[in-house]
C-alpha positions as a printed NumPy array, in Angstrom:
array([[  0.093,   0.021,  -0.007],
       [  1.032,   3.643,  -0.217],
       [  1.306,   3.751,   3.532],
       [  3.798,   0.825,   3.565],
       [  5.966,   2.523,   1.065],
       [  5.852,   5.917,   2.831],
       [  6.912,   4.265,   6.034],
       [  9.674,   2.284,   4.219],
       [ 11.13 ,   5.543,   2.73 ],
       [ 10.57 ,   7.449,   5.941],
       [ 12.713,   5.004,   7.905],
       [ 15.393,   4.345,   5.406],
       [ 15.402,   7.66 ,   3.283],
       [ 19.04 ,   8.265,   4.198],
       [ 20.379,   4.86 ,   3.596],
       [ 18.483,   3.514,   0.569],
       [ 20.481,   2.979,  -2.638],
       [ 18.272,   1.053,  -4.909],
       [ 14.36 ,   1.2  ,  -5.008],
       [ 12.295,  -0.864,  -7.311],
       [  8.492,  -0.399,  -7.325],
       [  7.979,  -1.917, -10.833],
       [  4.362,  -3.157, -11.666],
       [  3.071,  -2.264,  -8.299],
       [ -0.306,  -1.661,  -9.721],
       [ -2.086,  -1.591,  -6.406],
       [ -0.279,   1.62 ,  -5.333],
       [ -2.579,   4.663,  -5.586],
       [ -0.095,   7.357,  -5.801],
       [  3.477,   5.628,  -5.469],
       [  3.337,   7.011,  -2.062],
       [  2.464,  10.137,  -0.311],
       [  5.81 ,  11.631,   0.053],
       [  6.261,  15.442,  -0.487],
       [  8.973,  17.941,  -0.547],
       [  8.706,  19.362,   2.91 ],
       [ 10.529,  21.828,   5.185],
       [ 12.096,  20.016,   8.088],
       [ 12.748,  16.801,   6.164],
       [ 16.124,  15.268,   6.875],
       [ 18.82 ,  16.776,   4.775],
       [ 20.315,  13.451,   3.726],
       [ 16.853,  12.058,   2.493],
       [ 17.395,   9.948,  -0.673],
       [ 20.973,  11.51 ,  -1.078],
       [ 22.274,   7.85 ,  -1.538],
       [ 19.543,   6.711,  -4.04 ],
       [ 21.333,   5.622,  -7.355],
       [ 18.733,   3.476,  -8.97 ],
       [ 14.827,   4.187,  -9.308],
       [ 12.61 ,   1.839, -11.058],
       [  8.8  ,   2.394, -11.052],
       [  8.037,   0.992, -14.508],
       [  4.504,  -0.095, -14.95 ],
       [  3.472,   1.538, -11.753],
       [  1.322,   4.734, -10.873],
       [  3.019,   7.923,  -9.511],
       [  1.899,  11.261,  -8.245],
       [  3.853,  14.41 ,  -9.359],
       [  4.426,  15.361,  -5.738],
       [  5.813,  12.136,  -4.784],
       [  8.157,  11.639,  -7.776],
       [  9.444,  15.162,  -7.38 ],
       [ 10.406,  14.614,  -3.816],
       [ 12.386,  11.471,  -4.667],
       [ 14.197,  13.079,  -7.633],
       [ 14.922,  16.285,  -5.639],
       [ 16.552,  14.289,  -2.884],
       [ 18.531,  12.153,  -5.162],
       [ 19.448,  14.894,  -7.76 ],
       [ 23.298,  14.391,  -7.127],
       [ 23.28 ,  10.475,  -6.657],
       [ 20.8  ,   9.018,  -9.173],
       [ 22.186,   7.125, -12.087],
       [ 19.373,   5.167, -13.287],
       [ 15.627,   6.091, -13.74 ],
       [ 13.023,   3.856, -15.346],
       [  9.673,   5.593, -15.975],
       [  8.513,   3.268, -18.717],
       [  4.771,   2.314, -18.87 ],
       [  3.964,   4.533, -15.923],
       [  0.976,   6.498, -15.378],
       [ -0.341,   9.123, -12.879],
       [ -2.698,   8.147, -10.209],
       [ -6.44 ,   8.972, -10.384],
       [ -7.294,  12.036,  -8.541],
       [ -3.703,  13.714,  -8.398],
       [ -3.547,  15.113, -11.811],
       [ -4.165,  18.783, -12.132],
       [ -6.227,  19.975, -15.123],
       [ -3.727,  21.182, -17.803],
       [ -0.659,  19.87 , -16.179],
       [  2.213,  19.348, -18.516],
       [  4.437,  17.825, -15.895],
       [  6.918,  20.856, -16.321],
       [  7.749,  20.324, -12.518],
       [  8.644,  16.79 , -12.864],
       [ 10.525,  17.513, -15.996],
       [ 12.596,  19.995, -14.174],
       [ 13.351,  17.432, -11.356],
       [ 14.488,  14.913, -14.001],
       [ 16.776,  17.494, -15.589],
       [ 18.418,  18.489, -12.195],
       [ 19.693,  14.956, -11.968],
       [ 23.14 ,  15.685, -13.555],
       [ 24.476,  12.064, -13.146],
       [ 21.948,  10.03 , -14.912],
       [ 23.4  ,   7.324, -16.924],
       [ 20.378,   5.307, -17.721],
       [ 16.949,   6.63 , -18.532],
       [ 13.786,   4.901, -19.868],
       [ 10.955,   6.873, -21.33 ],
       [  9.417,   4.145, -23.267],
       [  6.428,   1.859, -23.63 ],
       [  3.691,   4.566, -22.854],
       [  0.377,   3.191, -21.691],
       [ -1.465,   6.472, -22.061],
       [ -0.501,  10.198, -22.489],
       [  1.67 ,  10.544, -19.371],
       [  5.194,   9.357, -20.627],
       [  4.889,  11.115, -24.097],
       [  3.803,  14.383, -22.347],
       [  6.544,  14.196, -19.853],
       [  9.122,  13.357, -22.587],
       [  7.948,  16.409, -24.468],
       [  8.084,  18.697, -21.39 ],
       [ 11.735,  17.342, -20.602],
       [ 12.954,  18.241, -24.211],
       [ 11.013,  21.415, -24.685],
       [ 12.861,  22.712, -21.481],
       [ 16.169,  21.371, -22.959],
       [ 15.515,  23.081, -26.288],
       [ 14.239,  26.319, -24.673],
       [ 17.262,  26.685, -22.495],
       [ 19.18 ,  29.925, -22.779],
       [ 22.199,  29.63 , -25.048],
       [ 21.032,  26.146, -26.423],
       [ 18.576,  27.066, -29.293],
       [ 20.35 ,  25.86 , -32.272],
       [ 18.122,  23.053, -33.973],
       [ 19.353,  23.472, -37.544],
       [ 16.79 ,  21.545, -39.875],
       [ 15.344,  19.729, -37.062],
       [ 12.743,  22.165, -35.604],
       [ 11.503,  25.578, -34.811],
       [ 11.087,  25.392, -31.004],
       [ 11.212,  28.842, -29.284],
       [ 12.521,  29.779, -25.845],
       [  9.544,  28.83 , -24.078],
       [ 11.162,  28.928, -20.575],
       [ 14.217,  30.228, -18.951],
       [ 15.092,  26.639, -17.949],
       [ 17.504,  27.986, -15.175],
       [ 17.672,  24.234, -13.817],
       [ 19.071,  22.981, -17.153],
       [ 22.857,  22.763, -16.854],
       [ 25.813,  21.535, -18.884],
       [ 25.298,  18.316, -17.013],
       [ 21.653,  17.638, -17.931],
       [ 21.816,  14.19 , -19.739],
       [ 25.646,  14.76 , -20.305],
       [ 26.345,  11.603, -18.485],
       [ 23.7  ,   9.251, -20.344],
       [ 25.045,   5.917, -21.699],
       [ 21.525,   4.35 , -22.126],
       [ 18.429,   5.819, -23.538],
       [ 15.117,   4.123, -24.416],
       [ 12.21 ,   5.704, -26.172],
       [ 10.576,   2.522, -27.18 ],
       [  7.056,   3.005, -28.703],
       [  7.055,   6.61 , -27.514],
       [  5.451,   8.433, -30.559],
       [  6.251,  11.865, -29.104],
       [  9.883,  11.465, -29.957],
       [ 10.833,  12.854, -33.332],
       [ 13.746,  14.417, -35.264],
       [ 13.984,  17.378, -32.964],
       [ 14.29 ,  15.395, -29.948],
       [ 16.851,  13.071, -31.395],
       [ 18.928,  16.138, -32.425],
       [ 18.968,  17.295, -28.843],
       [ 20.018,  13.845, -27.52 ],
       [ 22.929,  14.104, -30.126],
       [ 24.029,  17.387, -28.712],
       [ 23.497,  16.552, -25.073],
       [ 24.741,  12.955, -24.697],
       [ 28.183,  12.389, -25.995],
       [ 28.658,   9.359, -24.038],
       [ 25.656,   7.38 , -25.192],
       [ 26.223,   3.746, -26.103],
       [ 22.664,   2.365, -26.286],
       [ 19.68 ,   4.022, -28.087],
       [ 16.264,   2.473, -28.422],
       [ 14.145,   4.278, -30.999],
       [ 11.634,   1.489, -31.855],
       [  8.29 ,   2.613, -32.702],
       [  9.104,   6.317, -32.504],
       [  8.382,   9.253, -34.838],
       [ 11.952,   9.524, -35.977],
       [ 12.431,   9.721, -39.794],
       [ 15.191,   8.218, -41.907],
       [ 16.536,  11.806, -42.297],
       [ 16.762,  12.19 , -38.535],
       [ 18.655,   9.02 , -38.232],
       [ 21.081,   9.803, -41.029],
       [ 21.771,  13.397, -39.479],
       [ 22.191,  11.741, -35.9  ],
       [ 24.684,   9.242, -37.496],
       [ 26.522,  12.119, -39.341],
       [ 26.792,  14.596, -36.419],
       [ 26.324,  12.91 , -33.06 ],
       [ 29.6  ,  12.766, -31.017],
       [ 28.466,   9.319, -29.689],
       [ 27.863,   7.776, -33.025],
       [ 31.395,   6.352, -33.292],
       [ 31.049,   4.741, -29.845],
       [ 27.379,   3.532, -30.04 ],
       [ 27.077,  -0.18 , -29.404],
       [ 23.195,  -0.738, -29.627],
       [ 20.838,   0.922, -31.915],
       [ 17.35 ,  -0.375, -32.054],
       [ 15.135,   1.162, -34.907],
       [ 12.307,  -1.373, -35.465],
       [  8.786,  -0.078, -36.288],
       [  9.878,   3.279, -37.215],
       [ 10.086,   5.008, -40.7  ],
       [ 12.119,   2.6  , -42.846],
       [ 15.631,   3.317, -43.598],
       [ 16.68 ,   2.733, -47.16 ],
       [ 19.972,   1.321, -48.414],
       [ 21.685,   4.689, -48.649],
       [ 20.717,   5.796, -45.113],
       [ 21.822,   2.361, -43.811],
       [ 25.123,   2.92 , -45.52 ],
       [ 25.624,   6.347, -43.57 ],
       [ 24.658,   4.646, -40.431],
       [ 27.154,   1.826, -40.736],
       [ 30.049,   4.174, -41.897],
       [ 29.665,   6.472, -38.812],
       [ 28.556,   3.8  , -36.157],
       [ 31.363,   1.199, -36.838],
       [ 31.292,   0.063, -33.19 ],
       [ 27.778,  -1.342, -33.34 ],
       [ 27.254,  -4.777, -31.611],
       [ 23.422,  -4.783, -31.88 ],
       [ 21.104,  -3.474, -34.647],
       [ 17.495,  -3.869, -34.999],
       [ 16.116,  -3.254, -38.475],
       [ 12.935,  -5.158, -38.12 ],
       [ 10.075,  -3.975, -40.498],
       [ 12.304,  -1.864, -42.605],
       [ 10.82 ,  -2.649, -45.872],
       [ 13.186,  -0.326, -47.844],
       [ 16.36 ,  -1.97 , -46.72 ],
       [ 17.587,  -4.492, -49.503],
       [ 20.7  ,  -6.489, -50.134],
       [ 22.965,  -3.492, -50.807],
       [ 22.369,  -2.123, -47.282],
       [ 23.158,  -5.607, -45.789],
       [ 26.293,  -5.663, -47.77 ],
       [ 27.199,  -2.145, -46.328],
       [ 26.77 ,  -3.799, -42.865],
       [ 29.471,  -6.557, -43.879],
       [ 31.967,  -3.82 , -44.668],
       [ 31.043,  -1.172, -42.069],
       [ 30.184,  -3.007, -38.769],
       [ 32.813,  -5.7  , -38.325],
       [ 31.956,  -6.217, -34.609],
       [ 28.23 ,  -6.678, -35.099],
       [ 27.063,  -9.564, -32.993],
       [ 23.217,  -9.286, -33.075],
       [ 21.162,  -8.125, -36.091],
       [ 17.351,  -8.31 , -36.122],
       [ 15.719,  -8.849, -39.353],
       [ 11.922,  -9.431, -39.586],
       [  9.395,  -8.565, -42.402],
       [ 12.174,  -6.942, -44.499],
       [ 10.967,  -8.218, -47.676],
       [ 13.788,  -6.82 , -49.913],
       [ 16.49 ,  -8.712, -47.85 ],
       [ 17.439, -11.961, -49.706],
       [ 18.938, -15.168, -48.071],
       [ 22.016, -14.657, -50.354],
       [ 22.858, -11.245, -48.941],
       [ 22.37 , -12.573, -45.393],
       [ 24.707, -15.42 , -46.204],
       [ 27.404, -13.069, -47.322],
       [ 26.961, -11.319, -44.072],
       [ 27.514, -14.401, -42.144],
       [ 30.434, -15.276, -44.175],
       [ 32.021, -11.817, -43.618],
       [ 32.182, -12.746, -39.983]])
């Protein structure tokens, strides 16, 4: 129950390092914690991993956790979460929750995927609207026309700078403009999940060509998005030569030329997902296997 979780965190807020409340669907509001004056100064300052995937949360409770753990948190999983009934304010765009996420400057793993309703997409848009609107951080080139909608004083050079794993799986709010901001903000990224997002093949090509993390990327999951073609895949493999894992499922425009480019460009590839790729022949896959 919410009361049990609140009691747990009240008793161990200064020592807890990992907290998983994944799929706790019986919780009404995650817990009833709030940011309060007089709370212990060390509350959640040792919390490194927070997983509430599949569970409900209230904005005030999540903000309390994130504010306490802003310097310690390295992993945050909000996939498939939703806001509890009765705690959502009319017109709330989750900007305060987004600000709390952005203050966590040491985040290494972030999951904003698998939405079950509007909550995760809305939170994602709020996070990246604040990033894009940050003073001195307006340049989007061909990717978008966002304006400075807020001062975003909580956005620092550390915001998303430590990320190594980022998942947007099935989050349709994610498009080329958000991907461009990831490219600018996350030079250490090694795993990126874009399955089922709104990113275009042009956005993927621009990311591969311009992102500082591209040469070090080890996992790129693209299933279910706009299909790459052979030319775009050639750009990806030429810039992302360290790939160990690539998911091209349902990319109907990828053919044998793209698979051959993989043979030449990604020599360390260990996992390739191919499903419903009608233009890829067994002959090209055989050549890929022989290439090692």
